[in-house]
C-alpha positions as CSV (number, residue, x, y, z in Angstrom):
1,M,0.0,0.0,0.0
2,A,1.4,3.4,-0.9
3,I,0.0,6.5,0.5
4,R,1.0,10.1,-0.2
5,A,-0.7,13.1,1.4
6,G,1.0,16.3,2.0
7,T,4.8,16.2,1.5
8,R,6.2,12.9,2.6
9,Q,3.8,10.1,3.5
10,V,4.6,6.6,2.5
11,G,3.1,3.2,3.5
12,P,5.1,0.0,2.7
13,D,3.9,-2.9,0.7
14,Q,5.7,-5.2,3.2
15,K,3.0,-4.7,5.8
16,R,-0.1,-5.0,3.6
17,T,-1.0,-8.4,4.9
18,M,-0.5,-7.4,8.5
19,G,-2.8,-4.4,8.1
20,H,-0.4,-1.7,9.1
21,F,1.2,1.2,7.3
22,G,3.5,4.0,8.4
23,L,3.3,7.8,7.7
24,T,5.7,10.6,8.2
25,K,5.1,14.3,8.7
26,P,1.3,14.0,9.5
27,P,-0.8,17.0,8.6
28,R,-1.8,17.7,12.2
29,P,0.8,16.2,14.5
30,A,-0.2,15.4,18.1
31,V,2.6,17.7,19.4
32,P,2.9,20.8,17.2
33,G,6.4,21.3,15.6
34,V,7.6,17.7,16.3
35,E,8.0,15.5,13.3
36,Q,6.8,12.0,13.8
37,I,6.5,8.5,12.3
38,R,3.1,6.9,13.1
39,V,1.9,3.4,12.6
40,Y,-1.8,2.9,11.7
41,D,-3.5,-0.4,12.3
42,L,-6.0,-0.8,9.5
43,A,-8.0,-3.5,11.3
44,T,-8.6,-1.6,14.6
45,G,-8.0,2.0,13.5
46,S,-5.5,2.5,16.3
47,V,-2.6,4.9,15.9
48,R,0.8,4.7,17.5
49,V,3.6,7.3,17.4
50,I,6.8,5.3,17.3
51,Y,9.3,8.1,16.6
52,R,9.3,11.8,17.6
53,G,11.9,14.1,16.1
54,S,13.3,17.0,18.0
55,R,11.4,20.3,17.5
56,H,14.7,22.1,17.4
57,K,16.6,20.0,14.8
58,G,14.2,20.5,11.9
59,A,14.8,17.0,10.5
60,P,11.5,15.5,9.4
61,P,11.9,11.7,8.9
62,V,11.6,10.4,5.4
63,V,10.3,6.8,5.5
64,A,12.2,4.3,3.4
65,Q,10.7,0.9,4.1
66,W,9.9,-1.7,6.7
67,S,12.2,-4.5,7.7
68,P,11.1,-8.0,6.4
69,D,10.0,-9.0,9.9
70,G,7.9,-5.8,10.4
71,R,9.8,-4.9,13.6
72,R,11.6,-1.9,12.3
73,I,11.0,1.1,10.0
74,L,13.9,2.5,8.1
75,F,14.1,6.2,7.5
76,W,16.3,9.2,6.7
77,P,16.3,12.4,8.9
78,D,15.9,15.2,6.4
79,F,18.1,17.8,8.0
80,G,16.8,21.3,7.4
81,N,14.0,19.9,5.3
82,S,16.4,20.7,2.5
83,A,16.3,19.1,-1.0
84,S,19.9,20.1,-1.6
85,I,21.2,18.4,1.6
86,E,19.1,15.4,0.9
87,A,20.4,15.0,-2.6
88,D,23.9,14.4,-1.3
89,G,22.8,11.7,1.1
90,L,21.5,11.4,4.7
91,P,22.1,9.0,7.6
92,L,20.0,5.8,7.3
93,L,18.3,5.0,10.6
94,A,15.9,2.3,11.9
95,V,13.3,2.7,14.6
96,S,11.9,-0.3,16.5
97,T,8.1,-0.6,16.2
98,E,8.1,-2.3,19.6
99,T,10.4,-0.1,21.7
100,G,11.0,3.1,19.7
101,Q,14.7,2.6,19.9
102,V,16.6,4.2,17.0
103,V,19.8,2.7,15.6
104,K,22.0,4.0,12.8
105,L,22.4,1.5,9.9
106,A,24.7,3.6,7.6
107,R,26.4,7.0,8.1
108,V,25.1,8.3,4.8
109,T,23.2,6.9,1.8
110,L,21.4,8.5,-1.1
111,T,17.6,8.4,-0.5
112,Y,16.7,5.9,-3.2
113,N,15.0,2.6,-2.2
114,S,16.9,1.0,-5.0
115,F,20.0,1.5,-2.9
116,L,18.6,-0.8,-0.2
117,T,17.9,-4.6,-0.3
118,W,17.4,-7.4,2.2
119,C,19.2,-10.7,2.3
120,G,17.0,-12.4,4.9
121,Q,17.2,-10.2,8.0
122,N,20.5,-8.6,6.8
123,L,20.3,-5.2,5.2
124,V,22.5,-4.5,2.2
125,A,22.9,-0.9,1.2
126,A,24.8,1.3,-1.2
127,A,26.5,3.7,1.2
128,G,28.4,6.9,0.5
129,G,27.6,10.6,0.1
130,D,27.6,12.9,-3.0
131,R,24.7,13.0,-5.4
132,Y,26.7,11.5,-8.2
133,V,26.2,7.7,-8.2
134,T,29.5,7.3,-9.9
135,H,31.4,8.8,-6.9
136,G,32.3,7.0,-3.8
137,K,29.5,4.4,-3.4
138,R,30.2,1.0,-1.8
139,V,28.1,-1.9,-0.8
140,V,27.8,-2.6,3.0
141,L,25.9,-5.3,4.9
142,A,24.4,-4.6,8.4
143,T,23.4,-7.5,10.6
144,P,21.1,-7.5,13.6
145,P,21.1,-7.1,16.5
146,S,24.2,-4.8,16.6
147,W,23.6,-3.5,13.0
148,Q,27.4,-3.0,12.7
149,S,28.1,-2.8,9.0
150,R,30.9,-4.4,7.0
151,A,32.0,-3.6,3.5
152,L,31.2,-6.1,0.7
153,T,33.0,-4.0,-1.9
154,T,36.5,-2.4,-1.3
155,D,37.8,-1.4,-4.7
156,P,38.3,2.4,-4.5
157,A,38.7,2.6,-8.3
158,R,35.0,1.7,-8.7
159,S,31.6,3.0,-7.4
160,W,28.9,0.4,-6.5
161,Y,25.2,1.0,-6.2
162,E,21.7,-0.5,-6.8
163,P,22.3,-3.8,-4.9
164,A,19.6,-6.4,-5.3
165,C,19.6,-9.6,-3.3
166,S,18.4,-12.9,-4.8
167,P,15.1,-14.4,-3.4
168,Q,17.1,-17.2,-1.7
169,G,19.6,-14.6,-0.3
170,R,22.7,-16.3,-1.7
171,L,23.7,-13.7,-4.3
172,I,23.6,-9.9,-4.6
173,A,23.5,-8.3,-8.1
174,V,25.1,-4.8,-8.1
175,V,25.7,-2.1,-10.6
176,S,29.3,-0.7,-10.9
177,T,31.1,2.0,-12.8
178,R,34.5,3.7,-12.5
179,N,34.8,6.0,-9.5
180,G,34.7,9.7,-10.0
181,V,32.4,12.7,-10.9
182,E,30.9,11.8,-14.3
183,P,31.4,14.9,-16.5
184,V,28.4,14.2,-18.6
185,F,25.5,12.2,-17.1
186,D,25.2,8.5,-18.2
187,T,28.3,8.4,-20.3
188,W,30.4,6.0,-18.3
189,D,29.8,2.3,-18.9
190,R,27.9,0.5,-16.1
191,S,28.6,-3.2,-15.5
192,L,26.7,-5.8,-13.5
193,W,28.5,-7.8,-10.8
194,L,27.6,-10.5,-8.3
195,L,28.5,-10.4,-4.6
196,T,27.8,-12.9,-1.8
197,P,26.6,-11.8,1.7
198,G,29.5,-13.7,3.3
199,G,32.1,-11.6,1.4
200,G,34.6,-12.6,-1.2
201,P,35.7,-10.9,-4.4
202,P,33.0,-9.5,-6.7
203,E,32.4,-11.6,-9.9
204,K,31.6,-9.8,-13.2
205,L,28.4,-10.9,-14.8
206,L,27.8,-8.3,-17.6
207,S,30.3,-5.8,-19.1
208,T,30.2,-4.4,-22.6
209,P,32.2,-1.4,-24.0
210,G,29.7,1.3,-24.9
211,L,26.8,-0.2,-23.0
212,S,25.4,0.1,-19.5
213,Y,23.4,-2.4,-17.4
214,E,21.1,-1.1,-14.6
215,N,18.1,-1.7,-12.5
216,P,18.6,-5.4,-11.7
217,I,15.5,-7.5,-10.8
218,W,15.9,-11.2,-9.9
219,A,13.9,-14.1,-11.2
220,A,12.0,-15.9,-8.5
221,N,14.3,-19.0,-8.9
222,G,17.4,-16.9,-8.4
223,R,19.0,-18.2,-11.6
224,S,18.8,-15.1,-13.8
225,V,18.6,-11.3,-13.5
226,L,16.4,-8.9,-15.5
227,V,18.3,-5.7,-16.4
228,V,18.0,-2.5,-18.5
229,R,20.7,-2.4,-21.1
230,R,21.3,0.9,-22.8
231,Q,23.9,2.8,-24.7
232,S,26.3,4.8,-22.5
233,K,25.3,8.2,-23.6
234,P,22.7,10.8,-22.5
235,T,20.0,10.0,-25.0
236,A,20.3,6.3,-25.7
237,Q,18.7,3.3,-27.2
238,A,17.7,0.9,-24.5
239,S,16.2,-2.6,-24.0
240,I,15.4,-5.1,-21.3
241,C,17.4,-8.3,-21.2
242,L,17.6,-11.4,-19.1
243,A,21.0,-12.6,-17.9
244,P,21.6,-16.2,-16.5
245,V,23.9,-16.1,-13.6
246,D,25.8,-19.2,-14.7
247,Q,26.6,-17.7,-18.1
248,P,28.6,-14.5,-17.7
249,G,28.4,-12.1,-20.6
250,Q,25.1,-13.5,-21.9
251,C,21.9,-11.3,-21.9
252,T,18.9,-12.2,-24.0
253,Q,16.8,-9.3,-25.1
254,I,13.2,-9.4,-23.8
255,A,11.8,-6.0,-24.9
256,D,12.9,-2.9,-26.7
257,L,12.5,0.3,-24.7
258,G,13.3,2.6,-27.7
259,R,15.1,5.8,-26.9
260,V,15.4,6.9,-23.3
261,G,16.7,10.1,-21.7
262,F,19.4,10.6,-19.1
263,G,19.3,10.4,-15.4
264,Y,20.4,13.4,-13.3
265,Y,23.6,12.6,-11.5
266,G,23.7,9.2,-13.1
267,I,20.6,7.6,-11.5
268,N,17.9,6.3,-13.8
269,G,14.4,5.3,-12.5
270,Y,12.8,3.1,-15.1
271,G,9.8,2.2,-13.0
272,L,10.1,-1.5,-13.9
273,D,8.7,-4.4,-12.0
274,W,8.3,-8.1,-12.7
275,Y,5.2,-10.0,-11.7
276,Q,6.2,-13.5,-10.8
277,P,3.2,-15.5,-9.3
278,R,4.2,-18.2,-6.9
279,S,3.6,-21.7,-8.0
């Protein structure tokens, strides 16, 4: 369920079956001037405030998503309620829906849900500030209950983002490009790599000079990844292709997307999803 009313109000699909959704920045907060995260029970109509921001900090919480077990809500504190500050990344926090305790999951991430994925109860995130996705991003994994993060990518010559964990939690597909400030958006090649939650060197799955691979979506069986393949230039021909994980370099075209525009600071939101009914 997605809800938007006012400036930032989001409810997560993850809790649809449990009958709850979360909202940020309610139109009429119970305590004036204090930003909140509220949880609404759709069955009973009850409301609980699980997070209250300080009235003096001016950092309204931007809800990201629920944890898979429904015990935490992830959010970013939007310092100064500033679009410019937010564009360069914010701390990623989680609040317990049971105790209200807040923990920091990453010092700074860009505020894209495509930069967050779950491998079971472990959070995998593309961390690093600066609005350019080509600059200084690395993949980290945070494990409960301490939520101390460890790096899954360590090569400083590359920037890593858009991690996507396989349904079985054994592999993580991630987009990578050379590290630096891209002088013209979408002109550096993006390749697709595979990581494991336990660590180990990244394995290259797709890399083609003059082409970029983005927006990975896993097949339900974890054997292939659906990606957008486009020319590495601002206005490009693009398609959707399917890459088997046991055949590096192979990607079978599924659909032609025609000509697409560029993404500001190198991030492209194609709005793709893959309906895969369970057998």
